[in-house]
C-alpha positions as CSV (number, residue, x, y, z in Angstrom):
1,X,107.4,105.8,8.9
2,X,107.9,108.9,11.8
3,X,110.1,111.6,10.6
4,X,111.1,114.6,12.7
5,X,112.8,117.6,10.9
6,X,115.6,119.6,12.4
7,X,116.6,122.7,10.8
8,X,117.0,126.4,12.4
9,X,115.7,127.8,8.9
10,X,111.8,127.8,9.0
11,X,111.6,128.0,5.1
12,X,113.7,125.0,5.0
13,X,111.4,123.1,7.4
14,X,108.3,124.1,5.2
15,X,109.8,123.1,2.3
16,X,110.8,119.5,3.5
17,X,107.2,119.0,5.1
18,X,105.4,120.0,2.0
19,X,107.9,117.5,-0.1
20,X,107.1,114.8,2.7
21,X,103.4,115.2,2.0
22,X,103.6,113.7,-1.5
23,X,105.4,110.6,-0.3
24,X,103.8,107.7,0.6
25,X,104.5,105.6,3.9
26,X,104.7,108.9,6.2
27,X,102.7,108.3,9.6
28,X,103.8,111.5,11.3
29,X,106.4,114.4,10.6
30,X,107.2,116.7,13.7
31,X,109.7,120.0,13.5
32,X,112.6,121.0,15.9
33,X,114.1,124.4,15.4
34,X,117.6,123.5,16.8
35,X,119.5,120.4,18.1
36,X,118.4,120.8,21.5
37,X,114.8,121.1,20.8
38,X,115.2,118.0,18.9
39,X,116.5,115.6,21.8
40,X,113.7,117.0,23.8
41,X,111.0,115.9,20.7
42,X,112.7,112.5,20.4
43,X,112.2,111.4,24.2
44,X,108.4,112.3,23.5
45,X,107.8,111.5,19.9
46,X,110.0,108.5,19.1
47,X,110.8,109.0,15.5
48,X,112.0,106.3,13.1
49,X,114.3,108.8,11.5
50,X,115.9,112.6,11.6
51,X,116.0,114.6,8.6
52,X,118.7,116.7,10.2
53,X,120.6,119.8,9.0
54,X,124.5,120.5,10.1
55,X,124.9,123.9,10.6
56,X,123.0,125.0,13.9
57,X,123.2,127.3,16.5
58,X,123.9,125.9,20.0
59,X,124.4,122.1,18.8
60,X,125.5,121.1,15.2
61,X,123.8,118.1,13.5
62,X,127.0,116.1,13.4
63,X,127.1,116.6,17.4
64,X,123.5,115.9,17.8
65,X,123.9,112.6,15.9
66,X,126.8,111.5,18.1
67,X,124.4,112.5,21.1
68,X,121.2,110.2,20.1
69,X,119.9,108.0,23.0
70,X,119.8,104.3,22.2
71,X,117.9,103.0,20.3
72,X,118.7,105.8,18.1
73,X,116.4,106.9,15.0
74,X,118.3,107.0,12.0
75,X,119.8,109.9,10.5
76,X,119.3,111.7,6.9
77,X,121.4,114.9,6.4
78,X,120.0,118.0,4.8
79,X,122.5,120.1,4.3
80,X,123.8,122.9,1.8
81,X,127.5,121.9,2.5
82,X,129.0,119.2,0.8
83,X,132.3,119.4,3.1
84,X,130.5,117.5,5.8
85,X,130.0,114.3,3.5
86,X,132.8,112.5,5.2
87,X,131.8,113.3,8.9
88,X,128.1,112.4,8.0
89,X,128.6,108.9,7.0
90,X,131.0,108.2,9.4
91,X,128.2,109.2,12.2
92,X,126.2,106.2,10.3
93,X,123.9,108.5,8.3
94,X,121.7,106.7,5.7
95,X,121.8,109.1,3.4
96,X,123.2,112.9,2.4
97,X,120.8,114.9,1.0
98,X,122.2,118.0,-0.4
99,X,120.4,121.3,-0.9
100,X,118.8,122.1,-3.2
101,X,116.9,119.1,-3.8
102,X,113.7,117.8,-5.5
103,X,111.0,115.2,-4.3
104,X,112.6,112.6,-6.8
105,X,115.8,112.7,-4.6
106,X,113.8,113.0,-1.4
107,X,112.0,109.9,-2.5
108,X,115.2,108.0,-3.0
109,X,116.3,108.8,0.3
110,X,113.2,107.9,1.7
111,X,113.4,104.5,0.0
112,X,116.8,103.8,1.7
113,X,115.2,104.8,5.3
114,X,112.5,102.0,4.8
115,X,114.9,99.5,3.8
116,X,116.7,100.0,6.9
117,X,114.0,100.0,9.1
118,X,112.3,96.9,7.5
119,X,115.5,95.0,8.1
120,X,115.2,95.7,12.1
121,X,113.8,92.9,14.1
122,X,109.9,93.8,14.3
123,X,108.8,96.1,16.9
124,X,112.3,96.8,18.0
125,X,112.3,100.4,18.3
126,X,108.5,100.4,19.9
127,X,109.8,97.7,22.6
128,X,112.8,99.4,23.7
129,X,113.0,102.6,25.8
130,X,115.4,105.2,25.3
131,X,118.4,104.8,27.1
132,X,119.4,107.7,29.5
133,X,121.8,109.4,28.4
134,X,125.4,109.6,29.5
135,X,126.5,112.9,28.6
136,X,125.3,116.2,27.7
137,X,126.8,118.7,25.1
138,X,127.0,122.3,26.2
139,X,127.8,125.3,23.4
140,X,128.8,128.7,25.2
141,X,130.6,131.4,23.4
142,X,131.3,129.1,20.3
143,X,133.0,126.1,22.5
144,X,130.9,122.9,22.9
145,X,132.1,121.0,26.3
146,X,131.0,117.6,27.0
147,X,129.2,117.2,30.7
148,X,129.0,113.8,31.8
149,X,125.7,113.2,33.7
150,X,127.3,111.1,36.3
151,X,129.0,114.5,37.3
152,X,125.8,116.4,37.7
153,X,125.2,117.0,41.3
154,X,121.8,119.1,40.8
155,X,120.1,121.1,38.3
156,X,117.7,124.2,38.7
157,X,116.1,126.4,36.0
158,X,117.0,129.7,34.8
159,X,114.8,131.2,32.4
160,X,114.9,129.3,28.9
161,X,117.6,127.6,30.3
162,X,118.8,124.8,33.1
163,X,121.6,125.1,35.2
164,X,124.1,122.1,35.3
165,X,125.6,122.0,39.0
166,X,129.1,119.8,38.9
167,X,132.1,120.2,41.0
168,X,133.9,121.7,38.1
169,X,131.4,124.5,37.2
170,X,127.4,125.4,36.4
171,X,127.0,125.4,32.6
172,X,123.9,126.4,30.9
173,X,121.8,124.1,28.9
174,X,118.9,125.6,26.8
175,X,116.2,122.8,27.8
176,X,113.3,122.8,30.2
177,X,113.5,120.9,33.7
178,X,110.8,118.6,33.3
179,X,112.0,117.5,29.6
180,X,115.9,117.1,30.7
181,X,115.0,115.3,33.7
182,X,112.7,112.7,31.7
183,X,115.5,112.1,29.7
184,X,118.2,111.5,32.4
185,X,116.1,108.5,33.6
186,X,115.8,107.2,37.6
187,X,119.3,108.6,38.4
188,X,117.6,112.2,39.0
189,X,114.4,113.2,41.0
190,X,112.7,116.6,41.0
191,X,112.9,118.0,44.7
192,X,111.0,121.4,43.6
193,X,109.4,122.9,40.8
194,X,112.6,124.6,40.0
195,X,115.3,122.2,40.9
196,X,116.0,118.4,40.6
197,X,118.9,116.4,42.3
198,X,121.0,113.5,41.4
199,X,119.7,110.5,43.9
200,X,123.7,109.0,44.4
201,X,124.6,112.7,45.6
202,X,121.7,113.0,48.2
203,X,123.4,112.7,51.9
204,X,119.7,113.8,54.2
205,X,116.3,115.2,53.5
206,X,115.7,117.7,56.1
207,X,111.9,118.9,57.2
208,X,111.3,122.4,57.8
209,X,108.6,124.4,58.8
210,X,105.2,124.0,57.0
211,X,106.3,120.6,55.5
212,X,109.0,122.0,53.2
213,X,112.6,121.3,53.4
214,X,115.9,120.6,51.5
215,X,117.8,118.0,49.9
216,X,121.6,118.2,51.8
217,X,124.1,116.7,49.3
218,X,127.3,115.1,49.7
219,X,129.8,118.1,50.2
220,X,127.3,120.2,51.9
221,X,125.4,121.8,49.0
222,X,121.7,122.4,50.3
223,X,118.7,122.3,47.3
224,X,115.2,123.3,48.4
225,X,112.7,120.6,48.4
226,X,109.2,121.0,48.5
227,X,106.6,119.6,50.3
228,X,104.7,118.3,46.8
229,X,108.0,116.7,45.9
230,X,109.2,115.2,49.3
231,X,107.4,111.9,49.0
232,X,109.0,111.6,45.6
233,X,112.6,112.0,46.7
234,X,112.3,110.0,49.9
235,X,110.8,106.7,47.5
236,X,113.9,107.1,45.6
237,X,116.4,106.5,48.4
């Protein structure tokens, strides 16, 4: 069983990893310090299940569980708060592990996970690639908003964030450009080391001096297109 620990507190992650080391049948364990990082790790690590805290900055555990790409990993919530239990099981959680817990209680949660995984058709999780995301959750100043992927025209990097350019605005998401483009699937293509565009919004690809150019989007927006990415952009059209 491949498990991803998602918790913004390092001691909590360390305790859980220590207890997992004493359990049988654990093939691999990785960690994420928040929900945004978890989404990136899910795409690359392909865990069978998440051991997921609830109260985290930017993206809560409940919000993360609602945003998982299909086929979604199973979820066990690990939290210090009883008040989220009903919402957790509404999100199809397999178990609800209250802190503080011990190895025996963790073992019972893992047994429930194994039973659920064994009931799946053989190879189901491995055979199906993650479906492209249909929406992103962006948290700004304590407010979480939904950004539909279909509304994103282009994306650019901004330090440790990416800017999601839509007709309604340009919210920031804490994510790498490469990681986000991988999760969004074939509907987006890199056109520059700092930018990617939605294929459906491309109107023209213009070549400028020295092989570099621009991607002209419907509506008139111009996005830089470097020579090394131009062939990839043209191949998608």
